[in-house]
N, C-alpha and C positions, 0 to 999 in steps of 0.2 A: 488418603492419610491426612490426619489433622496437622495443622501448622504448629501446634504446641508440643508435638512429640518428635524428638530427634531420631536420627538413625543410630542404632546400637553399635554399629561398627565404626563410628567416628572416633578417632584416637584423641586422647586427652592432649590439650595444648594446641590443637589445630583449629583453624577457623571454620572447620566443618565443610570444606569444599566450596563450591559456588552455588548460589541460589539459582532457581530456574530463570529468573529475570536478569541474571548477571550479578556479579559481585559475590563477596563472601557470605556464607551462611552462618548464623550464630550457633554456638555450641549449646546444647540443651543442659539445663541444670536439673539435678535430682529433685523430684516433686514439682518442678515448675516447667519443664520442657523449655520452650523458647518464649514463654509468656513474659519473661523478664525484660525483653527488648522494648515492648510498647506498653507493658503493664496492662495487658488485656486478657480476655478469656478466663476470668476468675482469679487473676493474680492476687488481689487483696485477700480473697477467701483462702487461697492456697497458703499465703503467708501466715494468716491467722491459724490455719490448720497445722502448719509446721510448728508454730510457736506453741500451740496447745499440746500437740502430739509429743514434741520433744520434752516439754515440761512434765507431762503425764508420765512419759517413759522414765524420766529422771527420778520422779517421785516413786514410781513403782520399783525402780532399781534400788533406791535407798531403802525401801521396805524389805526387799530381798536381802540386801546387805545387813540389815538389822537382824533378820532371822539367822543369818550366818554368824553374826556376832553373838547372838543368844546361844547358838549351838556351841560356839567356842567357850563361852562363859560356863555353860552347863557341863562341858567336858572337863572343866577345871584344869586347864592347861597351864595356868599360871599367869600372873600379870605381865610378865615380860613378853610372852607370845601374843597376848591380847593387844598390848600397846604396839608391838611390832606390826601386827596386821592392820590396826587402825592407821598408823603412820604410813604404811605402805599404800593403802588405798587413798589416803589424803594426798600424798606426794604424786602418785600416778595419776590421780584425777586432775591435779593442778597442772601437771605436765601435758596431759591429754587436752585440757582446756586451751592451754597456750598454743600447742601444736595445731589444734583445729582452728583456733582463732587466726593464727598466722596464715593458715592455708586459705583463708577467705581473701587474703590480700596478695599472695604470691604462690606460685607453683612450688610444690615440695620436690626435693630430690628423691627419686624412687628408691635408691639404695638406702638412704637414710630412713625413709618410711618403712622399708622392709626390716631394718634393724630395730626399729621402735615398735614393731607390730605387737609384741607381747606386752610391753609397757602400756601401750594405748588400749589394748584389750582390757587390762586390769583397771585402767582409769576411764572406762566408758562413761561414767557419770559426768566427768568433766567435758567430754565431747558433746554429750546431750545438752548440757547447760550452755556450751558455746553456740550450738545451733539455736537454742531458745533465744539467747540475748541478741544474736545477729538477726534473727527473723523479726525482731521488733522494729528494726530500721530498714532492712532490705532482705531480699532473698539471699540465703547464705551462698557466698561466692559471686554474687551479682556484680560487685564492683570490679573484681578481677576480670570476669568475662566481658563486661562492658568495655573496659580499657582495651582488651585484646581485640574485641570485635570492631571498635572504633578505629584502632590502628590498622587492622586488616582492610577496613572499608576505605580509609585514607590512601593506603598503598594501592588498592585496586583502582581508585579514582585517578591517582597519579599515573598509573600504568595505562589505563584506558583512555585518558584525555590526551596523551601524547600521540596516539595513533590517529592518523588522518588518511583516509582513502586506502586504496589497494597498493601495497608496497611493490607488487610486480609491475605496475603501470608507472612507477616512478622513473623520471628521466635521470639518466646517469650522466655525471660530468666526465669529460674527457680531458 
């Protein structure tokens, strides 16, 4: 198994267990695996691919939304409905952008995410744009995962450095 592909059964928010050499294992990121740790195995190419892919998907999505707008205009539903749909997509995209962007820096509450699922699905263009802009500077979510990974490594080092020798051979005080 390659080093840049994580286990699919690793729960979100965990340090991914322990590595074969000891210590915590980094949690894989979507499209990047664990290449974000050392920026190896094609990390820059993957970042460029994510940036280009998310921008291309956002542009394609806007074209699809344009066709939907044309269909509504042809149906002659009235200016109120047309403006309402445009405003809905704009607001939902802005909220999805903000939610996705904040998700790169902190873990979301699963219940809140479940309640926002419909709104985020409507504003998918905002999420795609958040992925594009974040991938220009780092792998989306890298900062959060790096902080969690470094914290887990520090805790592991503290725990393992305290242990010296076999505790069963330790002399007891009387």
